[in-house]
C-alpha beads as a LAMMPS data file, in Angstrom:
LAMMPS data file: protein, C-alpha beads

285 atoms
284 bonds

1 atom types
1 bond types

-500.0 500.0 xlo xhi
-500.0 500.0 ylo yhi
-500.0 500.0 zlo zhi

Masses

1 110.0

Atoms # bond

1 1 1 -105.612 -112.962 -354.336
2 1 1 -103.961 -109.771 -353.112
3 1 1 -100.755 -108.878 -351.201
4 1 1 -102.785 -108.245 -347.935
5 1 1 -104.115 -111.586 -348.023
6 1 1 -100.641 -113.104 -348.617
7 1 1 -99.163 -111.062 -345.753
8 1 1 -102.004 -112.390 -343.458
9 1 1 -101.498 -115.909 -344.642
10 1 1 -97.635 -115.722 -343.993
11 1 1 -98.311 -114.276 -340.388
12 1 1 -100.462 -117.357 -339.795
13 1 1 -98.050 -119.785 -341.239
14 1 1 -95.137 -118.401 -339.147
15 1 1 -97.053 -118.049 -335.928
16 1 1 -98.826 -121.506 -336.262
17 1 1 -101.915 -119.854 -334.562
18 1 1 -104.526 -117.518 -336.004
19 1 1 -104.903 -115.900 -332.559
20 1 1 -101.252 -115.249 -332.224
21 1 1 -101.133 -113.870 -335.813
22 1 1 -103.906 -111.582 -335.209
23 1 1 -102.063 -110.048 -332.357
24 1 1 -98.902 -109.661 -334.396
25 1 1 -100.994 -107.939 -337.006
26 1 1 -102.815 -105.696 -334.522
27 1 1 -106.214 -106.841 -335.806
28 1 1 -109.095 -108.984 -334.429
29 1 1 -109.244 -112.597 -335.089
30 1 1 -112.614 -112.782 -337.018
31 1 1 -111.580 -110.557 -339.840
32 1 1 -108.191 -112.465 -340.201
33 1 1 -110.039 -115.758 -340.356
34 1 1 -112.397 -114.222 -342.888
35 1 1 -109.517 -113.206 -345.203
36 1 1 -107.979 -116.649 -345.026
37 1 1 -111.152 -118.447 -345.894
38 1 1 -111.612 -115.944 -348.803
39 1 1 -108.038 -116.798 -350.053
40 1 1 -108.812 -120.582 -349.764
41 1 1 -112.064 -120.081 -351.597
42 1 1 -110.463 -117.968 -354.320
43 1 1 -107.785 -120.717 -354.931
44 1 1 -110.030 -123.650 -354.407
45 1 1 -107.929 -125.429 -351.910
46 1 1 -107.306 -125.900 -348.297
47 1 1 -104.174 -124.071 -347.057
48 1 1 -104.424 -124.632 -343.309
49 1 1 -105.188 -127.547 -341.082
50 1 1 -107.179 -126.001 -338.157
51 1 1 -107.210 -127.647 -334.740
52 1 1 -107.820 -126.628 -331.223
53 1 1 -104.187 -126.199 -330.592
54 1 1 -103.218 -124.154 -333.634
55 1 1 -102.758 -124.451 -337.366
56 1 1 -100.485 -126.264 -339.714
57 1 1 -99.884 -125.961 -343.350
58 1 1 -101.382 -128.406 -345.995
59 1 1 -99.138 -129.385 -349.015
60 1 1 -100.916 -126.580 -350.977
61 1 1 -100.132 -124.198 -348.089
62 1 1 -96.416 -125.068 -348.069
63 1 1 -96.295 -124.334 -351.629
64 1 1 -98.185 -121.061 -351.472
65 1 1 -95.908 -120.053 -348.441
66 1 1 -92.836 -120.156 -350.745
67 1 1 -94.506 -118.254 -353.637
68 1 1 -96.098 -115.746 -351.226
69 1 1 -92.639 -114.905 -349.784
70 1 1 -91.231 -114.503 -353.222
71 1 1 -94.058 -112.192 -354.226
72 1 1 -93.871 -109.984 -351.214
73 1 1 -89.915 -109.818 -351.553
74 1 1 -90.538 -108.749 -355.341
75 1 1 -92.912 -106.131 -354.285
76 1 1 -90.598 -104.721 -351.724
77 1 1 -87.748 -104.623 -354.422
78 1 1 -89.916 -103.056 -356.907
79 1 1 -91.091 -100.337 -354.446
80 1 1 -87.423 -99.806 -353.358
81 1 1 -85.917 -99.594 -356.897
82 1 1 -88.766 -97.193 -358.164
83 1 1 -88.112 -94.974 -355.059
84 1 1 -84.498 -95.003 -355.563
85 1 1 -84.696 -94.155 -359.212
86 1 1 -86.721 -91.208 -358.266
87 1 1 -84.955 -90.056 -355.103
88 1 1 -81.297 -91.071 -355.684
89 1 1 -79.589 -93.439 -353.231
90 1 1 -81.988 -94.833 -350.784
91 1 1 -83.468 -98.421 -350.626
92 1 1 -82.733 -102.051 -350.465
93 1 1 -80.148 -103.895 -352.606
94 1 1 -80.399 -107.629 -352.742
95 1 1 -76.907 -109.208 -353.201
96 1 1 -76.124 -112.890 -353.718
97 1 1 -72.862 -114.189 -352.506
98 1 1 -70.951 -117.526 -352.728
99 1 1 -69.058 -119.069 -349.864
100 1 1 -65.767 -118.928 -351.713
101 1 1 -66.175 -115.045 -352.128
102 1 1 -64.308 -114.352 -348.823
103 1 1 -62.526 -111.105 -348.850
104 1 1 -64.650 -109.859 -351.904
105 1 1 -67.368 -108.382 -349.836
106 1 1 -67.581 -106.040 -348.161
107 1 1 -64.620 -103.989 -349.501
108 1 1 -63.368 -100.527 -348.606
109 1 1 -65.443 -98.722 -351.343
110 1 1 -68.627 -100.541 -350.232
111 1 1 -68.155 -99.372 -346.690
112 1 1 -67.690 -96.002 -347.897
113 1 1 -70.809 -96.214 -349.931
114 1 1 -72.918 -97.322 -347.027
115 1 1 -71.453 -94.728 -344.733
116 1 1 -72.337 -91.917 -346.979
117 1 1 -75.765 -93.113 -347.792
118 1 1 -77.050 -94.653 -344.456
119 1 1 -80.411 -95.340 -346.021
120 1 1 -78.955 -98.026 -348.148
121 1 1 -79.636 -101.467 -346.886
122 1 1 -77.875 -104.586 -348.186
123 1 1 -79.746 -107.856 -348.141
124 1 1 -77.527 -110.853 -348.635
125 1 1 -78.493 -114.207 -350.041
126 1 1 -75.983 -117.066 -349.884
127 1 1 -75.986 -119.888 -352.318
128 1 1 -73.922 -121.629 -354.837
129 1 1 -72.903 -120.161 -358.172
130 1 1 -75.814 -121.764 -360.188
131 1 1 -78.321 -121.072 -357.308
132 1 1 -77.578 -117.354 -357.523
133 1 1 -77.737 -117.283 -361.306
134 1 1 -81.134 -118.867 -361.048
135 1 1 -82.176 -116.188 -358.535
136 1 1 -81.006 -113.600 -360.950
137 1 1 -82.923 -114.872 -363.780
138 1 1 -86.112 -114.994 -361.615
139 1 1 -85.293 -111.354 -360.516
140 1 1 -85.277 -112.334 -356.985
141 1 1 -81.934 -110.609 -356.310
142 1 1 -80.292 -107.589 -358.003
143 1 1 -76.560 -108.596 -358.399
144 1 1 -74.355 -111.587 -357.338
145 1 1 -70.864 -112.581 -356.734
146 1 1 -70.085 -115.751 -358.516
147 1 1 -67.170 -117.869 -359.467
148 1 1 -66.019 -119.410 -362.795
149 1 1 -66.453 -121.800 -364.538
150 1 1 -70.236 -121.263 -365.236
151 1 1 -72.490 -120.937 -368.337
152 1 1 -75.035 -117.912 -368.238
153 1 1 -75.279 -115.995 -371.534
154 1 1 -77.875 -113.598 -370.396
155 1 1 -75.748 -111.935 -367.695
156 1 1 -73.421 -108.958 -367.700
157 1 1 -70.286 -109.501 -365.709
158 1 1 -67.363 -107.544 -364.170
159 1 1 -64.254 -109.477 -363.152
160 1 1 -63.133 -109.032 -359.606
161 1 1 -60.273 -111.431 -358.934
162 1 1 -58.591 -114.322 -360.753
163 1 1 -56.663 -116.838 -358.580
164 1 1 -55.095 -120.158 -358.688
165 1 1 -56.023 -123.300 -356.785
166 1 1 -54.197 -124.113 -353.656
167 1 1 -53.624 -127.468 -351.911
168 1 1 -54.358 -127.201 -348.061
169 1 1 -51.986 -129.904 -346.835
170 1 1 -52.075 -131.321 -343.343
171 1 1 -48.534 -131.797 -342.074
172 1 1 -48.990 -135.656 -341.971
173 1 1 -49.340 -135.559 -345.843
174 1 1 -46.780 -132.920 -346.499
175 1 1 -44.007 -134.881 -348.199
176 1 1 -43.814 -132.579 -351.280
177 1 1 -40.457 -131.133 -352.002
178 1 1 -41.323 -127.904 -353.606
179 1 1 -43.373 -124.992 -352.555
180 1 1 -45.566 -125.268 -355.398
181 1 1 -47.193 -128.453 -356.873
182 1 1 -48.058 -130.095 -360.129
183 1 1 -51.424 -131.806 -360.625
184 1 1 -49.443 -135.123 -360.779
185 1 1 -48.304 -134.569 -357.181
186 1 1 -51.920 -135.019 -355.860
187 1 1 -52.129 -138.547 -357.212
188 1 1 -51.123 -140.344 -353.973
189 1 1 -52.871 -138.310 -351.293
190 1 1 -56.593 -138.379 -350.242
191 1 1 -58.239 -135.366 -351.525
192 1 1 -61.182 -133.208 -350.243
193 1 1 -62.927 -131.600 -353.156
194 1 1 -65.117 -128.480 -353.278
195 1 1 -68.050 -129.853 -355.236
196 1 1 -68.105 -126.575 -357.392
197 1 1 -65.109 -127.822 -359.229
198 1 1 -65.618 -131.680 -359.107
199 1 1 -66.133 -132.124 -362.838
200 1 1 -63.222 -129.749 -363.615
201 1 1 -60.928 -131.878 -361.383
202 1 1 -62.337 -135.182 -362.724
203 1 1 -61.690 -134.132 -366.315
204 1 1 -58.035 -133.216 -365.528
205 1 1 -57.410 -136.340 -363.786
206 1 1 -58.766 -138.347 -366.653
207 1 1 -56.783 -136.481 -369.155
208 1 1 -53.650 -137.051 -367.186
209 1 1 -54.380 -140.715 -366.551
210 1 1 -54.748 -140.311 -362.845
211 1 1 -57.189 -141.934 -360.467
212 1 1 -56.576 -140.151 -357.052
213 1 1 -58.690 -141.146 -354.066
214 1 1 -61.326 -138.559 -353.322
215 1 1 -61.928 -138.860 -349.602
216 1 1 -64.577 -136.239 -349.324
217 1 1 -66.692 -133.970 -351.563
218 1 1 -68.582 -131.041 -349.981
219 1 1 -70.505 -127.938 -350.953
220 1 1 -68.514 -125.285 -349.247
221 1 1 -64.892 -124.418 -349.744
222 1 1 -64.739 -123.558 -346.033
223 1 1 -65.772 -127.023 -345.119
224 1 1 -63.090 -128.501 -347.374
225 1 1 -60.306 -126.510 -345.511
226 1 1 -61.787 -127.389 -342.074
227 1 1 -61.620 -131.160 -343.042
228 1 1 -58.051 -130.663 -344.143
229 1 1 -57.362 -128.996 -340.742
230 1 1 -58.698 -132.182 -339.158
231 1 1 -56.180 -134.071 -341.158
232 1 1 -58.784 -135.943 -343.315
233 1 1 -56.988 -135.208 -346.470
234 1 1 -55.621 -132.582 -348.739
235 1 1 -58.253 -129.812 -349.715
236 1 1 -58.064 -128.270 -353.056
237 1 1 -59.606 -124.744 -352.872
238 1 1 -59.268 -121.181 -354.382
239 1 1 -56.336 -119.345 -352.824
240 1 1 -58.302 -116.671 -351.209
241 1 1 -60.296 -119.207 -349.216
242 1 1 -57.277 -121.053 -348.066
243 1 1 -55.502 -117.888 -347.018
244 1 1 -58.402 -116.559 -345.066
245 1 1 -59.316 -119.649 -343.039
246 1 1 -56.438 -122.142 -342.733
247 1 1 -54.629 -122.606 -339.717
248 1 1 -51.154 -123.694 -338.388
249 1 1 -52.022 -127.470 -338.763
250 1 1 -51.764 -127.146 -342.564
251 1 1 -49.443 -125.756 -345.254
252 1 1 -50.546 -124.097 -348.345
253 1 1 -49.157 -125.155 -351.733
254 1 1 -50.118 -123.387 -354.860
255 1 1 -50.898 -125.656 -357.744
256 1 1 -49.095 -124.910 -361.118
257 1 1 -51.812 -125.569 -363.655
258 1 1 -53.395 -122.832 -365.680
259 1 1 -56.836 -124.477 -366.342
260 1 1 -57.406 -124.590 -362.728
261 1 1 -57.531 -120.844 -362.439
262 1 1 -60.842 -119.346 -361.385
263 1 1 -62.264 -115.821 -361.459
264 1 1 -64.694 -114.183 -359.114
265 1 1 -67.090 -112.082 -361.039
266 1 1 -69.979 -109.618 -360.316
267 1 1 -72.942 -110.433 -362.386
268 1 1 -76.425 -109.015 -363.075
269 1 1 -79.101 -109.507 -365.809
270 1 1 -78.010 -108.112 -369.164
271 1 1 -81.679 -106.859 -369.816
272 1 1 -81.571 -104.821 -366.577
273 1 1 -80.502 -101.230 -366.888
274 1 1 -78.851 -100.657 -363.384
275 1 1 -80.618 -97.973 -361.352
276 1 1 -78.505 -95.418 -359.315
277 1 1 -78.182 -97.682 -356.309
278 1 1 -77.178 -100.724 -358.260
279 1 1 -74.704 -98.807 -360.389
280 1 1 -73.094 -97.302 -357.321
281 1 1 -72.706 -100.785 -355.990
282 1 1 -71.124 -101.933 -359.241
283 1 1 -68.726 -99.078 -359.218
284 1 1 -67.660 -99.910 -355.858
285 1 1 -65.771 -103.043 -357.272

Bonds

1 1 1 2
2 1 2 3
3 1 3 4
4 1 4 5
5 1 5 6
6 1 6 7
7 1 7 8
8 1 8 9
9 1 9 10
10 1 10 11
11 1 11 12
12 1 12 13
13 1 13 14
14 1 14 15
15 1 15 16
16 1 16 17
17 1 17 18
18 1 18 19
19 1 19 20
20 1 20 21
21 1 21 22
22 1 22 23
23 1 23 24
24 1 24 25
25 1 25 26
26 1 26 27
27 1 27 28
28 1 28 29
29 1 29 30
30 1 30 31
31 1 31 32
32 1 32 33
33 1 33 34
34 1 34 35
35 1 35 36
36 1 36 37
37 1 37 38
38 1 38 39
39 1 39 40
40 1 40 41
41 1 41 42
42 1 42 43
43 1 43 44
44 1 44 45
45 1 45 46
46 1 46 47
47 1 47 48
48 1 48 49
49 1 49 50
50 1 50 51
51 1 51 52
52 1 52 53
53 1 53 54
54 1 54 55
55 1 55 56
56 1 56 57
57 1 57 58
58 1 58 59
59 1 59 60
60 1 60 61
61 1 61 62
62 1 62 63
63 1 63 64
64 1 64 65
65 1 65 66
66 1 66 67
67 1 67 68
68 1 68 69
69 1 69 70
70 1 70 71
71 1 71 72
72 1 72 73
73 1 73 74
74 1 74 75
75 1 75 76
76 1 76 77
77 1 77 78
78 1 78 79
79 1 79 80
80 1 80 81
81 1 81 82
82 1 82 83
83 1 83 84
84 1 84 85
85 1 85 86
86 1 86 87
87 1 87 88
88 1 88 89
89 1 89 90
90 1 90 91
91 1 91 92
92 1 92 93
93 1 93 94
94 1 94 95
95 1 95 96
96 1 96 97
97 1 97 98
98 1 98 99
99 1 99 100
100 1 100 101
101 1 101 102
102 1 102 103
103 1 103 104
104 1 104 105
105 1 105 106
106 1 106 107
107 1 107 108
108 1 108 109
109 1 109 110
110 1 110 111
111 1 111 112
112 1 112 113
113 1 113 114
114 1 114 115
115 1 115 116
116 1 116 117
117 1 117 118
118 1 118 119
119 1 119 120
120 1 120 121
121 1 121 122
122 1 122 123
123 1 123 124
124 1 124 125
125 1 125 126
126 1 126 127
127 1 127 128
128 1 128 129
129 1 129 130
130 1 130 131
131 1 131 132
132 1 132 133
133 1 133 134
134 1 134 135
135 1 135 136
136 1 136 137
137 1 137 138
138 1 138 139
139 1 139 140
140 1 140 141
141 1 141 142
142 1 142 143
143 1 143 144
144 1 144 145
145 1 145 146
146 1 146 147
147 1 147 148
148 1 148 149
149 1 149 150
150 1 150 151
151 1 151 152
152 1 152 153
153 1 153 154
154 1 154 155
155 1 155 156
156 1 156 157
157 1 157 158
158 1 158 159
159 1 159 160
160 1 160 161
161 1 161 162
162 1 162 163
163 1 163 164
164 1 164 165
165 1 165 166
166 1 166 167
167 1 167 168
168 1 168 169
169 1 169 170
170 1 170 171
171 1 171 172
172 1 172 173
173 1 173 174
174 1 174 175
175 1 175 176
176 1 176 177
177 1 177 178
178 1 178 179
179 1 179 180
180 1 180 181
181 1 181 182
182 1 182 183
183 1 183 184
184 1 184 185
185 1 185 186
186 1 186 187
187 1 187 188
188 1 188 189
189 1 189 190
190 1 190 191
191 1 191 192
192 1 192 193
193 1 193 194
194 1 194 195
195 1 195 196
196 1 196 197
197 1 197 198
198 1 198 199
199 1 199 200
200 1 200 201
201 1 201 202
202 1 202 203
203 1 203 204
204 1 204 205
205 1 205 206
206 1 206 207
207 1 207 208
208 1 208 209
209 1 209 210
210 1 210 211
211 1 211 212
212 1 212 213
213 1 213 214
214 1 214 215
215 1 215 216
216 1 216 217
217 1 217 218
218 1 218 219
219 1 219 220
220 1 220 221
221 1 221 222
222 1 222 223
223 1 223 224
224 1 224 225
225 1 225 226
226 1 226 227
227 1 227 228
228 1 228 229
229 1 229 230
230 1 230 231
231 1 231 232
232 1 232 233
233 1 233 234
234 1 234 235
235 1 235 236
236 1 236 237
237 1 237 238
238 1 238 239
239 1 239 240
240 1 240 241
241 1 241 242
242 1 242 243
243 1 243 244
244 1 244 245
245 1 245 246
246 1 246 247
247 1 247 248
248 1 248 249
249 1 249 250
250 1 250 251
251 1 251 252
252 1 252 253
253 1 253 254
254 1 254 255
255 1 255 256
256 1 256 257
257 1 257 258
258 1 258 259
259 1 259 260
260 1 260 261
261 1 261 262
262 1 262 263
263 1 263 264
264 1 264 265
265 1 265 266
266 1 266 267
267 1 267 268
268 1 268 269
269 1 269 270
270 1 270 271
271 1 271 272
272 1 272 273
273 1 273 274
274 1 274 275
275 1 275 276
276 1 276 277
277 1 277 278
278 1 278 279
279 1 279 280
280 1 280 281
281 1 281 282
282 1 282 283
283 1 283 284
284 1 284 285
């Protein structure tokens, strides 16, 4: 199994037809079919169902497609990093970002970096904190912006921004007297919880003997704010997210509770010595 065979296989998997894939690859169909059969023979499995109307992936083909894409991405990153190390700043930087990193990227220094070095390409991968940490550990990305709390002892980190939680309060629920809230103030309103902090909030409520009604739990802080805007409840999200996307239908109430503070961090594997491109990116924060 070699990279060329994987490229051919992915082309057929994406096109759904060997003829169409051959045209995209600028090659004749028989050599392409031969390479695919060689790949299946080497692996000892059938990767493609072939019919008169096209091709479809077998379960083994679906699995290989995912691995093949990762292998080709790793080859591209290896080539890019080796070239950038030898030539200076040029190449591709794979950056993971979480949805609640609004405002942290891009920043002014990063815009300056890409303007001065136009051959630098940023590839973004969006996931939650633990999904990005997993990608880092598998060396599928170079660096990521994640949010505490998390456990990842094999990472080097750089603090970007520490902020409090904010309640995004629809006006129908805004019976609070003060501009800031205590956790206890949330006891009698339906809550919209960003799943990233579900366990933290639950532990706090249990400690304080509270049992508030959680109306919705979601995977994106922006979604939590949108549901609050739709008057479905009070969203509890990091302050920067609330400030960036909340509208006139809601009021923002900072929550006075130190354990609910959260920090955006720039992280990368500790065993990796940053090359020139990655180091410039780190220095831009």
